C-alpha positions as CSV (number, residue, x, y, z in Angstrom):
1,X,134.7,156.0,122.9
2,X,134.8,156.6,119.2
3,X,138.0,157.2,117.2
4,X,137.1,160.9,116.6
5,X,136.6,161.6,120.2
6,X,139.9,159.8,121.0
7,X,141.8,161.9,118.4
8,X,140.2,165.2,119.8
9,X,141.3,164.3,123.3
10,X,144.8,163.6,122.2
11,X,145.0,166.8,120.2
12,X,143.8,168.9,123.2
13,X,146.3,167.3,125.5
14,X,149.1,168.0,123.1
15,X,148.2,171.7,122.9
16,X,148.1,172.1,126.6
17,X,151.4,170.4,126.9
18,X,153.0,172.8,124.4
19,X,151.7,175.8,126.4
20,X,153.0,174.4,129.7
21,X,156.4,173.8,128.1
22,X,156.6,177.3,126.8
23,X,155.7,178.9,130.2
24,X,158.2,176.7,132.0
25,X,161.0,177.6,129.6
26,X,160.5,181.3,130.2
27,X,160.5,180.9,134.0
28,X,163.6,178.7,134.1
29,X,165.8,180.4,131.5
30,X,169.4,180.9,132.6
31,X,170.9,184.5,132.8
32,X,174.1,183.1,131.3
33,X,174.3,182.7,127.6
34,X,174.6,179.1,126.4
35,X,173.6,177.6,129.8
36,X,171.3,174.6,129.4
37,X,167.6,174.9,130.1
38,X,166.1,172.6,132.8
39,X,162.6,171.3,132.3
40,X,160.8,169.8,135.3
41,X,160.2,166.1,135.2
42,X,156.5,166.5,136.1
43,X,156.1,168.4,132.9
44,X,158.1,165.9,130.8
45,X,155.9,163.0,132.0
46,X,152.3,164.2,131.7
47,X,149.6,161.9,133.2
48,X,147.8,160.4,130.2
49,X,146.9,157.0,131.6
50,X,143.2,157.9,131.5
51,X,143.2,158.1,127.8
52,X,142.8,154.7,126.1
53,X,144.9,154.2,122.9
54,X,143.1,153.1,119.7
55,X,142.8,149.3,119.4
56,X,144.9,147.4,117.0
57,X,141.8,145.5,115.8
58,X,138.3,146.8,115.7
59,X,136.1,144.1,117.4
60,X,132.9,146.0,117.2
61,X,131.7,144.0,114.3
62,X,132.0,140.6,116.0
63,X,128.5,140.5,117.5
64,X,127.2,141.1,114.0
65,X,129.2,138.3,112.5
66,X,128.0,135.9,115.2
67,X,124.4,136.8,114.5
68,X,125.0,136.3,110.8
69,X,126.6,132.9,111.3
70,X,123.7,131.8,113.6
71,X,121.2,133.0,111.1
72,X,122.9,131.0,108.3
73,X,122.9,127.8,110.5
74,X,119.2,128.3,111.3
75,X,118.3,128.7,107.6
76,X,120.5,125.7,106.6
77,X,119.0,123.5,109.4
78,X,115.5,124.5,108.2
79,X,116.3,123.7,104.6
80,X,117.9,120.3,105.6
81,X,114.9,119.4,107.7
82,X,112.6,120.3,104.9
83,X,114.6,118.3,102.4
84,X,114.5,115.3,104.8
85,X,110.7,115.7,105.1
86,X,110.4,115.8,101.3
87,X,112.1,112.5,100.8
88,X,110.1,110.7,103.4
89,X,107.4,108.3,102.1
90,X,104.0,109.8,101.1
91,X,102.5,109.0,104.5
92,X,104.7,110.1,107.3
93,X,106.1,107.1,109.3
94,X,106.8,107.1,113.0
95,X,110.4,107.0,114.1
96,X,113.2,108.7,116.0
97,X,113.8,112.4,115.7
98,X,116.2,113.2,112.8
99,X,118.8,116.0,113.3
100,X,120.1,118.2,110.5
101,X,123.0,116.7,108.6
102,X,123.2,113.5,110.7
103,X,119.6,112.3,110.4
104,X,118.9,109.6,113.1
105,X,122.4,108.3,113.2
106,X,123.0,110.2,116.4
107,X,121.2,107.4,118.2
108,X,124.1,105.0,117.6
109,X,126.6,107.5,118.9
110,X,124.7,108.2,122.1
111,X,121.7,106.1,123.2
112,X,122.8,102.8,121.6
113,X,126.0,100.8,121.1
114,X,126.9,99.7,117.6
115,X,128.0,96.3,118.8
116,X,124.6,95.8,120.4
117,X,122.6,96.8,117.3
118,X,120.2,93.9,117.6
119,X,119.2,95.1,121.0
120,X,118.9,98.7,119.8
121,X,116.3,97.7,117.1
122,X,114.3,95.7,119.7
123,X,114.1,98.8,121.8
124,X,113.1,101.0,118.8
125,X,110.3,98.5,117.8
126,X,109.0,98.9,121.4
127,X,109.2,102.7,121.1
128,X,107.9,103.4,117.6
129,X,106.0,100.3,116.5
130,X,106.7,97.5,114.1
131,X,107.1,99.8,111.1
132,X,109.2,102.9,111.6
133,X,111.6,105.1,109.6
134,X,115.2,106.2,110.1
135,X,116.9,109.0,108.3
136,X,120.4,108.6,106.9
137,X,122.8,111.5,106.9
138,X,121.9,113.3,103.7
139,X,118.2,112.7,104.1
140,X,117.5,109.2,102.6
141,X,114.8,107.2,104.4
142,X,115.3,103.6,105.7
143,X,112.3,101.7,106.8
144,X,112.6,99.0,109.4
145,X,109.8,96.4,109.6
146,X,109.1,93.5,112.0
147,X,105.4,93.1,111.2
148,X,104.5,89.7,109.8
149,X,102.4,90.6,106.8
150,X,104.7,93.5,105.9
151,X,107.7,91.2,106.0
152,X,106.0,88.6,103.8
153,X,105.0,91.2,101.3
154,X,108.6,92.6,101.0
155,X,110.3,89.2,100.9
156,X,107.9,87.6,98.4
157,X,107.9,90.5,96.0
158,X,108.7,89.0,92.6
159,X,111.9,90.1,90.9
160,X,114.2,88.5,88.3
161,X,117.1,90.8,89.4
162,X,116.3,92.0,92.9
163,X,118.1,95.0,94.2
164,X,120.0,94.7,97.5
165,X,121.5,97.9,99.1
166,X,125.3,97.5,98.6
167,X,127.8,97.9,101.3
168,X,129.1,101.3,100.4
169,X,132.6,101.0,101.9
170,X,133.2,97.8,99.9
171,X,132.1,99.5,96.7
172,X,134.3,102.5,97.3
173,X,137.4,100.4,98.1
174,X,137.0,97.9,95.3
175,X,136.3,100.6,92.7
176,X,139.6,102.2,93.8
177,X,141.5,99.0,93.0
178,X,140.8,98.0,89.4
179,X,144.1,96.1,89.5
180,X,142.4,93.6,91.8
181,X,138.7,93.9,91.2
182,X,136.7,94.0,87.9
183,X,133.5,94.5,89.9
184,X,132.3,95.1,93.5
185,X,131.4,91.4,93.8
186,X,128.4,89.2,93.8
187,X,127.1,90.6,97.1
188,X,127.3,94.2,96.1
189,X,126.6,94.3,92.3
190,X,123.1,94.9,90.9
191,X,121.1,94.3,87.8
192,X,122.7,92.6,84.8
193,X,126.2,92.5,86.3
194,X,124.9,90.7,89.4
195,X,122.9,88.3,87.3
196,X,125.9,87.5,85.2
197,X,128.1,86.8,88.3
198,X,125.4,84.7,89.9
199,X,124.7,82.6,86.9
200,X,128.4,81.7,86.4
201,X,129.5,81.5,90.0
202,X,126.9,79.8,92.1
203,X,125.5,76.9,90.0
204,X,127.9,74.3,91.5
205,X,127.8,75.7,95.0
206,X,124.0,75.5,95.2
207,X,123.7,72.1,93.6
208,X,122.5,69.2,95.8
209,X,124.7,66.8,93.8
210,X,127.8,68.9,94.6
211,X,127.0,68.7,98.4
212,X,126.4,65.0,98.1
213,X,129.7,64.4,96.4
214,X,131.5,66.6,99.1
215,X,129.9,64.7,102.0
216,X,132.6,62.0,102.4
217,X,135.4,64.6,102.7
218,X,133.2,66.7,105.0
219,X,132.9,63.7,107.3
220,X,136.7,63.5,107.5
221,X,137.0,67.3,108.2
222,X,134.4,67.1,111.0
223,X,136.2,64.1,112.5
224,X,139.5,66.1,112.5
225,X,137.7,69.0,114.2
226,X,136.3,66.8,116.9
227,X,139.8,65.4,117.5
228,X,141.1,69.0,117.8
229,X,138.3,69.8,120.3
230,X,139.0,66.7,122.3
231,X,142.7,67.5,122.6
232,X,141.7,71.0,123.8
233,X,139.4,69.7,126.5
234,X,140.5,70.0,130.1
235,X,140.0,67.3,132.7
236,X,136.7,68.9,133.8
237,X,135.4,68.8,130.2
238,X,135.8,72.6,129.6
239,X,136.9,73.6,126.1
240,X,138.4,77.1,126.4
241,X,138.3,79.3,123.4
242,X,135.8,77.1,121.6
243,X,134.9,79.9,119.3
244,X,138.4,80.1,118.0
245,X,138.3,76.4,117.2
246,X,135.0,76.8,115.3
247,X,136.7,79.6,113.3
248,X,139.4,77.2,112.3
249,X,136.8,74.6,111.4
250,X,135.0,77.1,109.2
251,X,138.2,78.1,107.5
252,X,139.3,74.5,106.8
253,X,135.9,73.3,105.5
254,X,135.1,76.4,103.4
255,X,138.6,76.4,101.8
256,X,138.3,72.7,101.1
257,X,135.0,73.3,99.4
258,X,136.1,76.4,97.4
259,X,139.7,75.5,96.7
260,X,139.4,71.7,96.4
261,X,142.2,71.1,98.9
262,X,142.8,70.5,102.6
263,X,145.0,73.3,103.9
264,X,145.8,72.2,107.5
265,X,143.9,74.7,109.6
266,X,142.8,71.9,112.0
267,X,146.3,70.8,112.9
268,X,147.1,71.0,116.7
269,X,149.1,74.2,116.3
270,X,147.5,76.7,114.0
271,X,149.8,78.5,111.6
272,X,150.2,82.3,111.9
273,X,148.6,82.7,108.5
274,X,145.3,81.2,109.7
275,X,145.2,83.4,112.8
276,X,145.9,86.5,110.6
277,X,143.2,85.6,108.2
278,X,140.6,85.0,111.0
279,X,141.6,88.4,112.6
280,X,141.3,90.2,109.2
281,X,137.8,88.7,108.6
282,X,136.7,90.0,112.0
283,X,138.1,93.5,111.3
284,X,136.5,93.4,107.9
285,X,133.0,92.9,109.2
286,X,133.3,95.3,112.0
287,X,134.6,98.1,109.7
288,X,131.5,97.5,107.5
289,X,129.3,97.9,110.5
290,X,130.9,101.1,111.7
291,X,131.0,102.6,108.2
292,X,127.2,102.1,107.9
293,X,126.1,103.1,111.4
294,X,128.9,105.5,112.4
295,X,129.8,109.0,111.2
296,X,130.4,109.0,107.4
297,X,133.7,110.9,107.7
298,X,135.5,108.1,105.8
299,X,133.7,109.2,102.6
300,X,135.6,112.5,102.7
301,X,139.0,111.5,104.1
302,X,141.0,108.4,104.7
303,X,140.0,108.0,108.3
304,X,141.2,105.3,110.7
305,X,138.0,103.3,109.9
306,X,138.7,103.3,106.2
307,X,142.4,102.4,106.6
308,X,141.4,99.5,108.9
309,X,138.9,98.3,106.3
310,X,141.5,98.6,103.5
311,X,144.1,96.8,105.5
312,X,141.7,93.9,106.2
313,X,140.8,93.7,102.5
314,X,144.5,93.7,101.5
315,X,145.3,91.0,104.1
316,X,142.4,88.8,103.0
317,X,143.2,89.2,99.3
318,X,146.9,88.4,99.8
319,X,146.3,85.3,101.9
320,X,143.5,83.9,99.8
321,X,145.5,84.5,96.6
322,X,148.4,82.5,98.1
323,X,145.9,79.7,99.1
324,X,144.5,79.6,95.6
325,X,148.0,79.2,94.1
326,X,148.8,76.4,96.6
327,X,145.5,74.7,95.8
328,X,146.2,74.9,92.1
329,X,149.5,73.2,92.6
330,X,148.0,70.5,94.8
331,X,145.2,69.9,92.3
332,X,147.6,69.5,89.4
333,X,149.6,66.9,91.4
334,X,146.6,65.0,92.7
335,X,143.4,65.2,90.7
336,X,141.9,62.0,92.1
337,X,139.1,63.6,94.2
338,X,136.8,65.1,91.6
339,X,134.2,66.1,94.2
340,X,136.7,68.4,96.0
341,X,138.1,70.0,92.9
342,X,134.8,70.5,91.1
343,X,133.8,74.0,92.3
344,X,137.3,75.5,92.3
345,X,138.3,74.2,88.8
346,X,135.0,75.1,87.2
347,X,135.3,78.7,88.5
348,X,138.9,78.9,87.3
349,X,138.2,77.4,83.9
350,X,135.1,79.5,83.2
351,X,135.9,81.7,80.2
352,X,132.9,84.0,80.8
353,X,134.5,85.4,83.9
354,X,137.3,87.8,84.4
355,X,140.1,86.3,86.6
356,X,139.6,89.2,89.0
357,X,136.0,88.3,89.5
358,X,136.9,84.6,90.0
359,X,139.3,85.6,92.8
360,X,136.9,88.0,94.3
361,X,134.2,85.4,94.4
362,X,136.4,82.9,96.2
363,X,137.4,85.6,98.7
364,X,133.8,86.6,99.4
365,X,132.7,82.9,99.8
366,X,135.5,82.1,102.2
367,X,135.1,85.4,104.2
368,X,131.3,84.9,104.6
369,X,131.5,81.2,105.2
370,X,133.9,81.3,108.0
371,X,131.8,83.6,110.1
372,X,128.4,82.2,109.3
373,X,129.4,78.6,110.0
374,X,131.4,79.3,113.2
375,X,128.9,81.6,114.8
376,X,125.9,79.4,113.9
377,X,127.6,76.4,115.6
378,X,128.3,78.3,118.8
379,X,124.7,79.6,118.9
380,X,123.3,76.2,118.3
381,X,125.3,74.5,121.1
382,X,124.5,77.3,123.5
383,X,120.8,77.1,123.0
384,X,120.8,73.3,123.0
385,X,122.7,73.2,126.3
386,X,119.4,74.2,128.1
387,X,117.7,71.1,126.7
388,X,119.6,68.0,127.8
389,X,116.4,66.0,127.1
390,X,116.6,67.0,123.4
391,X,120.3,66.1,123.3
392,X,119.4,62.6,124.4
393,X,116.7,62.5,121.7
394,X,119.2,63.4,119.1
395,X,121.6,60.7,120.3
396,X,119.0,58.1,120.3
397,X,118.1,58.7,116.6
398,X,121.7,58.4,115.4
399,X,123.7,55.3,114.4
400,X,126.9,54.5,116.2
401,X,129.1,54.7,113.1
402,X,131.5,57.5,112.6
403,X,130.8,58.2,108.9
404,X,127.3,59.6,108.5
405,X,125.3,59.6,105.2
406,X,122.5,61.8,104.0
407,X,120.2,59.0,104.9
408,X,121.5,58.8,108.4
409,X,120.8,62.5,108.9
410,X,117.4,62.3,107.4
411,X,116.5,59.6,109.9
412,X,117.3,62.0,112.7
413,X,114.5,64.7,112.5
414,X,115.5,66.0,115.9
415,X,118.8,67.3,114.4
416,X,116.9,69.3,111.8
417,X,114.5,70.6,114.5
418,X,117.3,71.7,116.8
419,X,119.0,73.6,114.0
420,X,115.8,75.2,112.7
421,X,115.0,76.5,116.2
422,X,118.5,77.9,116.6
423,X,118.1,79.7,113.3
424,X,114.8,81.1,114.6
425,X,116.1,82.5,117.9
426,X,119.7,83.4,117.0
427,X,120.2,83.9,113.2
428,X,123.6,85.2,112.3
429,X,121.9,87.7,109.9
430,X,119.1,89.2,112.0
431,X,117.7,91.4,109.2
432,X,117.7,91.4,105.4
433,X,118.1,94.5,103.3
434,X,116.0,95.3,100.2
435,X,115.4,98.2,97.8
436,X,111.7,98.3,96.7
437,X,111.4,98.0,92.9
438,X,107.8,99.1,92.9
439,X,105.6,101.2,95.2
440,X,104.2,99.2,98.1
441,X,101.7,99.7,100.9
442,X,103.2,98.5,104.2
443,X,101.1,98.5,107.3
444,X,98.9,101.3,105.9
445,X,101.9,103.4,104.8
446,X,102.6,104.0,101.1
447,X,106.3,103.5,100.3
448,X,107.7,104.7,97.0
449,X,109.9,102.6,94.7
450,X,113.5,102.8,95.7
451,X,112.8,102.8,99.4
452,X,115.5,101.2,101.5
453,X,113.9,98.5,103.7
454,X,115.4,96.5,106.5
455,X,113.3,93.3,107.0
456,X,113.9,92.3,110.7
457,X,113.1,88.6,110.5
458,X,115.0,87.9,113.6
459,X,113.0,90.3,115.7
460,X,109.7,89.1,114.2
461,X,110.6,85.5,115.0
462,X,110.8,86.3,118.7
463,X,107.3,87.8,118.9
464,X,104.5,85.9,120.5
465,X,102.0,86.7,117.7
466,X,104.2,84.8,115.3
467,X,105.4,81.8,117.4
468,X,104.0,80.1,120.4
469,X,106.2,80.8,123.5
470,X,108.4,82.7,121.0
471,X,111.4,83.4,123.3
472,X,111.9,79.9,124.4
473,X,114.1,77.3,122.7
474,X,111.6,74.6,121.7
475,X,112.9,72.3,118.9
476,X,109.7,70.2,119.1
477,X,107.7,73.0,117.5
478,X,109.3,72.0,114.2
479,X,108.0,68.4,114.5
480,X,104.6,69.2,115.9
481,X,103.8,72.8,115.1
482,X,101.5,74.7,117.5
483,X,99.9,77.9,116.4
484,X,101.0,80.5,115.9
485,X,103.8,79.2,113.8
486,X,105.0,81.6,111.1
487,X,107.7,79.3,109.7
488,X,108.2,81.5,106.6
489,X,109.8,84.2,108.8
490,X,112.8,82.1,109.5
491,X,115.3,83.2,106.9
492,X,118.9,83.0,108.2
493,X,120.3,82.9,104.7
494,X,118.0,85.4,103.0
495,X,115.2,84.9,100.5
496,X,114.7,84.5,96.8
497,X,117.4,85.1,94.2
498,X,119.5,87.1,96.7
499,X,119.7,84.1,99.1
500,X,123.2,83.2,100.3
501,X,124.7,80.7,97.8
502,X,126.4,78.9,100.7
503,X,123.1,77.9,102.4
504,X,123.3,74.2,101.4
505,X,126.9,73.9,102.5
506,X,126.4,75.5,105.9
507,X,123.2,73.6,106.5
508,X,124.8,70.3,105.7
509,X,127.9,70.9,107.8
510,X,125.8,72.0,110.8
511,X,123.8,68.8,110.6
512,X,127.0,66.7,110.4
513,X,128.8,68.6,113.2
514,X,125.8,68.5,115.6
515,X,125.2,64.7,115.0
516,X,128.9,63.9,115.5
517,X,129.1,66.0,118.7
518,X,126.0,64.4,120.1
519,X,127.4,60.9,119.4
520,X,130.3,61.6,121.8
521,X,129.3,64.3,124.3
522,X,126.5,66.2,125.9
523,X,126.9,70.0,125.9
524,X,126.8,72.3,128.9
525,X,127.2,76.1,129.2
526,X,128.0,78.1,132.4
527,X,126.3,81.5,132.4
528,X,124.9,83.6,129.6
529,X,126.5,84.0,126.2
530,X,127.4,87.6,125.4
531,X,126.2,88.3,121.8
532,X,127.4,91.3,119.8
533,X,126.7,92.7,116.4
534,X,129.7,92.7,114.0
535,X,127.7,93.2,110.9
536,X,126.6,89.6,111.6
537,X,125.6,88.4,115.1
538,X,128.5,86.7,116.8
539,X,129.5,85.5,120.2
540,X,131.8,87.7,122.1
541,X,135.2,86.0,122.4
542,X,136.4,84.0,124.2
543,X,133.6,81.4,124.5
544,X,134.1,78.3,126.7
545,X,131.7,75.3,127.0
546,X,131.7,71.9,128.7
547,X,131.6,68.7,126.8
548,X,130.7,65.8,129.0
549,X,131.0,62.2,127.9
550,X,127.8,60.1,127.9
């Protein structure tokens, strides 16, 4: 009923009521002057229930508003989809369906789990082919490739200052803390700034002579680790929490290399500081993973994810800063071991670097080194456990002495073969990120300069067209190659100028650790190893293995 009709009805009712009251007054008037007039109750309470009062709020416009909002959303969705189509490569690539505003990230919130990202990409390669595109929230295209020729073209592209997509959450945090960071660090910087940091920070770390000089101390560190493992062994040979012990090994050896001092992380009872640092490093990598593949809400508000990352960065910075101060004091008191103090002191004494960059470099080296070394050792022993025959071959090639030299390791090619095959099947970094500097044709698709590419070397290495019996652990393939054998695809530390500067160190320590373990024990695993993606591939904790004496 309209408002006009409501008002007319009320007015008519009021007029009738007045007439009734007038007639009632005349009929019931008292003959006595001054006597009160009685009005019947039925007249005082007219029945008006059938008349609806006017509403306090007029809701008649709501359907129109809903239609307008829906229309706006449809138009915005169409514009967003068109914008995403415009930023795709010239030739449209296959890939999952992008949704407005979130692109293809919805896959990692529904179909796939972020801690199983390596399995997610294996599935997408089966669905969409070996070259496909994902769409970031906002419309940018990311191309994933696992095709051999495409990978080789991307990784071999010449560049003096190659661009690597930075980890955005690290950039945002470090730029918000100029009191601690003069840059976003060697991993995340680009162009001339990256080249300056690389030139002044990595020369000693990548030098073969540095590793040669560090080898005697590394022998001692490995012996201490084996003693810790032995004291942790149960009567049946089981070593519970072996992954935690490898983390301590990584922490002690990386700190010894970078800080020039032994810090006691391999003592029987680990300090609370070491446990806190190891936990912070785990949280640090997981937050980076979730910031990239999860909802980007942290960019607009300090979400739980961002606060977790910031807390881990603060914890790592505080602990490593304390370790650096302790190492400086020890170095000043005992400068006899030049090999151990070389890297640390050269970084500290370099006048071309800001002190904040020096500290950030040590932090980044320690953080990355712990995870890479510890995870690689667990993967290596897990894979080797299915080849007791190869374990015997390794032992037969090694001398019986406890201190091993470079010559001893070189005389045991089975050690190198075992490690190379583990890097092929289970690399800690299953893909490498690149930004194309020039246009490139990949598998028949033209990609413009600036395209974000993920080179899935790990997935490619497990394909039969690239390796004979690709999904089997066969170390002998590295001694007697059998076609197909695409050795160039094995790149656990990256490629070119962006290669991990700790490659020589991790490689040497893995050789030394495997040799020393094989001298004393054979390795057995019960069941399957649960592997998850924490921005690097890592074993799900806790990990237990069995070490059986020969």
